[in-house]
C-alpha positions as CSV (number, residue, x, y, z in Angstrom):
1,M,112.3,130.1,112.7
2,E,111.4,128.0,115.8
3,Q,112.7,130.3,118.3
4,W,110.9,133.2,116.4
5,I,107.7,131.2,116.6
6,E,108.1,130.5,120.3
7,Q,108.7,134.1,121.2
8,L,105.6,135.2,119.2
9,V,103.2,132.6,120.8
10,T,104.5,133.2,124.4
11,G,103.1,136.6,124.2
12,L,99.7,135.6,123.1
13,A,96.7,135.1,125.5
14,S,95.6,131.6,126.4
15,P,92.3,131.6,124.3
16,F,94.3,132.6,121.2
17,L,96.5,129.8,121.8
18,F,93.8,127.4,122.0
19,L,92.5,128.6,118.8
20,I,95.9,128.1,117.2
21,I,96.3,124.7,118.4
22,V,92.8,123.8,117.1
23,V,93.7,125.4,113.6
24,T,97.0,123.7,113.3
25,L,95.7,120.4,114.2
26,Y,93.2,120.8,111.4
27,T,95.8,121.9,108.9
28,L,98.1,119.0,109.9
29,G,95.2,116.8,109.1
30,K,94.2,118.2,106.0
31,G,97.9,118.6,104.9
32,A,98.4,114.9,105.6
33,D,95.4,113.9,103.6
34,W,96.5,116.0,100.5
35,L,99.9,114.6,100.8
36,V,98.9,111.0,100.8
37,D,96.5,111.7,97.8
38,E,99.1,113.5,95.8
39,A,101.9,110.8,96.6
40,V,99.6,108.0,95.5
41,V,98.8,109.7,92.2
42,L,102.4,110.5,91.5
43,S,103.6,106.9,92.3
44,T,100.9,105.6,89.8
45,R,101.8,108.2,87.2
46,W,105.6,107.7,87.4
47,G,105.1,103.9,87.9
48,M,107.6,104.0,90.9
49,G,105.6,102.3,93.6
50,K,104.3,104.1,96.8
51,A,107.1,102.8,99.0
52,V,109.8,104.5,96.8
53,I,107.8,107.9,96.7
54,G,107.4,107.6,100.6
55,A,111.1,106.6,101.1
56,T,112.4,109.5,98.7
57,I,110.4,112.5,98.0
58,V,108.1,112.3,101.2
59,S,110.8,111.4,103.5
60,I,113.2,114.1,102.2
61,G,110.3,116.8,102.9
62,T,109.5,115.5,106.3
63,T,113.1,115.2,107.6
64,T,114.3,118.6,106.1
65,P,113.3,120.5,109.2
66,E,115.2,118.2,111.4
67,A,118.2,118.6,109.0
68,A,117.9,122.3,109.5
69,V,117.6,122.2,113.3
70,S,120.6,119.7,113.5
71,V,122.8,122.0,111.2
72,L,122.2,125.1,113.2
73,S,122.8,123.2,116.4
74,A,126.2,121.9,115.1
75,I,127.1,125.4,113.9
76,Q,126.2,126.9,117.3
77,G,128.4,124.5,119.2
78,K,125.9,121.8,120.0
79,P,127.0,118.9,118.0
80,G,125.7,116.3,120.6
81,L,122.3,117.7,120.0
82,A,122.4,117.3,116.3
83,L,123.5,113.8,116.5
84,G,121.0,113.0,119.2
85,N,118.2,114.4,117.1
86,A,119.1,112.0,114.3
87,V,119.4,109.0,116.5
88,G,116.3,109.7,118.5
89,S,114.2,110.1,115.4
90,I,115.2,106.8,114.2
91,I,114.3,105.1,117.5
92,C,110.9,107.1,117.6
93,D,110.1,106.6,114.0
94,T,110.8,102.8,113.6
95,G,109.4,101.8,117.0
96,L,106.5,104.2,118.0
97,I,105.3,105.6,114.7
98,L,105.5,102.4,112.5
99,G,104.2,100.3,115.5
100,L,101.2,102.6,116.0
101,A,100.5,102.5,112.2
102,S,100.4,98.9,112.1
103,L,98.2,98.7,115.1
104,I,95.7,100.7,113.3
105,A,95.6,98.2,110.3
106,P,97.8,95.8,108.9
107,L,100.5,97.3,106.5
108,Q,100.7,96.0,103.0
109,F,104.0,96.3,101.3
110,N,105.9,95.0,98.3
111,R,108.4,92.5,100.0
112,Q,111.0,92.5,97.5
113,L,111.4,96.3,97.3
114,T,110.9,96.8,101.0
115,S,113.5,94.2,102.0
116,K,116.0,96.0,99.8
117,L,115.1,99.4,101.4
118,S,115.2,97.8,104.8
119,N,118.7,96.5,104.2
120,V,119.9,99.9,103.4
121,Q,118.0,101.2,106.7
122,V,120.0,98.8,108.9
123,G,123.2,99.4,106.8
124,A,122.8,103.1,107.5
125,G,122.5,102.6,111.1
126,I,125.8,100.5,111.3
127,L,127.5,103.1,109.2
128,L,126.6,105.8,111.7
129,V,128.1,103.8,114.6
130,V,131.1,102.9,112.4
131,G,131.6,106.5,111.4
132,C,131.6,107.8,114.9
133,F,133.8,104.9,116.5
134,P,137.1,106.3,117.7
135,W,139.4,103.8,115.8
136,T,142.7,105.4,117.1
137,S,141.7,104.9,120.8
138,P,138.9,102.1,121.0
139,A,139.6,101.6,124.6
140,R,137.9,104.9,125.5
141,V,134.8,104.4,123.4
142,F,132.5,104.1,126.4
143,T,134.0,106.9,128.3
144,Q,135.1,109.6,125.8
145,G,133.0,108.4,122.7
146,G,134.1,109.5,119.3
147,T,133.4,111.8,116.4
148,L,131.6,111.9,113.1
149,S,134.1,113.9,111.1
150,Q,133.4,116.6,108.6
151,L,135.1,114.3,105.9
152,V,132.6,111.4,106.8
153,G,129.8,113.7,106.7
154,C,130.6,114.7,103.1
155,G,130.8,111.0,102.4
156,F,127.2,110.5,103.9
157,I,125.9,113.2,101.5
158,V,127.4,111.4,98.5
159,L,125.8,108.1,99.8
160,L,122.4,109.9,99.9
161,G,122.5,110.7,96.3
162,L,123.5,107.1,95.5
163,Y,120.6,105.9,97.7
164,I,118.1,108.1,95.8
165,W,119.4,106.9,92.5
166,Q,119.4,103.2,93.5
167,S,115.9,103.4,95.2
168,I,114.5,104.6,91.6
169,R,116.5,101.8,89.9
170,W,114.9,99.3,92.1
171,A,111.5,100.6,91.7
172,A,112.0,100.5,87.9
173,S,113.0,96.9,87.9
174,I,109.6,95.9,89.5
175,T,106.8,95.3,87.4
176,D,104.0,98.0,88.1
177,E,100.9,98.5,86.4
178,A,101.5,102.2,85.8
179,S,104.9,101.4,84.1
180,E,103.0,99.5,81.3
181,N,101.2,102.4,80.0
182,G,104.0,103.7,77.8
183,Q,105.7,107.0,77.7
184,E,104.0,110.1,79.1
185,S,102.6,112.6,76.7
186,E,103.6,116.3,77.1
187,D,100.3,116.9,78.9
188,E,100.8,114.0,81.2
189,A,104.3,115.2,82.1
190,A,103.0,118.7,82.8
191,N,100.3,117.3,85.1
192,S,103.0,115.3,86.9
193,F,104.8,118.6,87.5
194,V,101.6,120.1,89.1
195,I,101.1,117.0,91.2
196,L,104.8,117.2,92.5
197,A,104.2,121.0,93.4
198,K,101.0,119.9,95.2
199,L,102.9,117.2,97.0
200,I,105.8,119.7,98.1
201,G,103.2,122.1,99.2
202,S,101.4,119.5,101.3
203,I,104.7,118.8,103.0
204,A,105.4,122.4,103.7
205,I,101.8,122.7,105.2
206,I,102.4,119.7,107.5
207,V,105.8,120.9,108.5
208,I,104.8,124.5,109.3
209,S,101.8,123.3,111.2
210,A,104.0,121.1,113.5
211,Q,106.4,124.0,114.1
212,I,103.6,126.2,115.2
213,L,101.7,123.5,117.2
214,I,104.4,122.2,119.4
215,P,105.6,125.7,120.9
216,S,101.9,126.6,121.4
217,V,101.2,123.4,123.2
218,S,104.2,123.8,125.2
219,V,103.3,127.4,126.4
220,I,99.9,126.2,127.5
221,A,101.4,123.3,129.4
222,Q,103.8,125.7,131.2
223,R,100.9,128.0,132.1
224,I,98.9,125.2,133.5
225,G,101.9,124.0,135.7
226,V,103.5,121.1,133.7
227,P,107.3,121.0,134.7
228,K,109.6,122.2,131.9
229,H,111.7,119.0,131.9
230,I,108.4,116.9,131.4
231,I,107.7,119.2,128.3
232,S,111.1,118.9,126.7
233,A,111.2,115.2,127.3
234,T,107.8,114.6,125.7
235,L,106.5,117.5,123.5
236,V,109.7,118.6,122.0
237,A,111.0,115.2,121.3
238,F,107.6,114.1,119.8
239,G,107.4,117.3,117.6
240,T,110.3,116.4,115.5
241,S,108.6,113.2,114.4
242,L,105.0,114.6,114.1
243,P,105.4,115.0,110.4
244,E,106.2,111.4,109.9
245,L,103.5,110.3,112.4
246,V,100.5,112.2,110.8
247,T,101.8,111.1,107.2
248,A,102.0,107.4,108.3
249,I,98.6,107.2,110.1
250,T,96.9,109.2,107.3
251,A,98.3,106.7,104.8
252,V,97.1,103.7,106.9
253,R,93.5,105.0,107.3
254,R,93.4,105.6,103.5
255,G,94.5,102.2,102.9
256,H,98.1,103.0,101.5
257,G,100.3,101.1,104.1
258,E,103.2,100.8,101.6
259,L,103.5,104.6,101.5
260,A,103.8,104.7,105.4
261,V,106.3,101.9,105.5
262,G,108.4,103.5,102.7
263,N,108.1,106.9,104.6
264,I,109.5,105.5,107.9
265,I,112.3,103.5,106.2
266,G,113.2,106.5,104.1
267,A,113.1,108.9,107.2
268,D,115.5,106.6,109.1
269,I,117.9,106.4,106.2
270,L,117.8,110.3,105.8
271,N,118.3,110.8,109.5
272,V,121.8,109.3,108.9
273,L,122.7,110.4,105.4
274,F,121.0,113.6,105.5
275,V,120.5,115.1,108.9
276,A,123.7,113.6,110.5
277,G,125.7,113.9,107.3
278,V,124.9,117.5,106.4
279,S,125.4,118.6,110.0
280,A,128.8,116.9,110.2
281,A,129.7,118.4,106.9
282,A,128.8,121.8,107.9
283,T,131.1,121.6,111.2
284,P,134.8,121.7,110.9
285,G,135.0,119.6,114.2
286,G,132.4,117.2,113.2
287,L,129.8,115.9,115.4
288,Q,130.8,114.5,118.9
289,A,129.3,111.3,120.1
290,D,129.9,111.0,123.7
291,G,130.2,107.7,125.7
292,Q,126.5,107.6,126.4
293,F,125.9,107.2,122.6
294,F,128.1,104.0,122.6
295,Q,126.8,102.8,126.0
296,F,123.1,102.9,125.2
297,L,121.8,105.1,122.2
298,F,123.5,103.4,119.3
299,P,122.8,99.9,120.6
300,A,119.2,100.9,121.1
301,M,119.0,102.2,117.6
302,L,120.6,99.1,116.0
303,F,118.3,96.9,118.3
304,I,115.1,98.4,117.1
305,L,116.3,98.5,113.5
306,I,117.2,94.8,113.6
307,V,113.8,94.0,115.2
308,F,111.9,95.7,112.4
309,R,114.3,94.1,109.8
310,C,113.4,90.7,111.2
311,G,109.7,91.5,111.1
312,I,109.9,92.4,107.4
313,F,111.5,89.0,106.9
314,V,108.9,87.0,108.6
315,S,105.7,89.1,107.9
316,G,105.4,88.0,104.1
317,S,103.5,90.9,102.5
318,Q,102.1,92.6,105.6
319,L,103.2,94.1,108.9
320,K,100.3,92.8,111.1
321,R,99.1,94.0,114.5
322,P,101.0,91.6,116.6
323,F,104.2,93.0,115.1
324,G,102.9,96.6,115.9
325,V,102.7,95.6,119.4
326,V,106.3,94.2,119.3
327,L,107.5,97.5,117.8
328,V,105.8,99.8,120.2
329,A,106.9,97.6,123.2
330,T,110.5,97.7,122.1
331,W,110.2,101.5,121.7
332,L,108.7,101.7,125.4
333,A,111.4,99.5,126.8
334,V,114.2,101.5,125.0
335,T,112.6,105.0,126.2
336,I,112.0,103.7,129.8
337,L,115.7,102.3,130.0
338,S,117.0,105.5,128.6
339,Y,115.2,107.6,131.4
340,I,116.4,105.2,134.1
341,L,120.1,105.4,132.7
342,S,119.9,109.2,132.5
343,I,118.6,109.4,136.1
344,E,121.5,107.2,137.3
345,M,123.9,109.1,135.6
346,H,122.8,112.4,137.2
């Protein structure tokens, strides 16, 4: 779909492209508004808490396009791109997006539930590194790297189901005002189905808008003389995390920080279990993780996840602005270092 959209917008005149950019920016904003509203209503109706809705339904919706791109990349013989997409998204989501969200306003969250979800988040990152590690030839880890095998990918998909089931159990164990209202009537159950349909529709609007916006901006940037390598290093990389970004910022603006935190934690977990897992499971040879993953990308991913986990531990029930500065600074340091290393390697 992305290639088809890119071919379509390439043939359009610049005034039409500017119009498309304005319209998609508007639909991104409206889609995020509707998504946050429906997610809050659904969390109240089901008594699950905003963090769990954000970490499951919303995150699955916003990471599905990344999974589709990664699976296609793996099938087409580009397994490094599939794995790099997952790892890069974790670094961007946790450092940049969550950092920016907490700079806008302190993020409220349920410490007990968020702590459990954050443990799974760090555990998923460690599991990805362990799954890729070349246990038969550990001495060559920094030169030849390793492989996330098809069997391990299938195991990740099983763990994905367990994660969703366990998240719902954790939410049910926490007292919530909505859960004290008793069982739903048939009318309320029907209304819940409508709310869920609206939620899924809102996610679709955000995802489709992002897929149209990024190629349009990319074509305009090329026409005004921006180098291609700058475009690929900024717009394309930024585009895969755009749904999480607009959702998180909209949630914070509307006073639902717990939804933003849950969405990012869930997106990180799903980038491992869903994006990398399905991509590896769909490829007989698995996903190749070359030496650069173990030299830099995996350590950077684990570092930023541990920084966030420590922030949850010391923050009480709020992620405050100073910690947002720490997260964004960590993301900047990791990004700058990755560019320096890539230049030295080439």
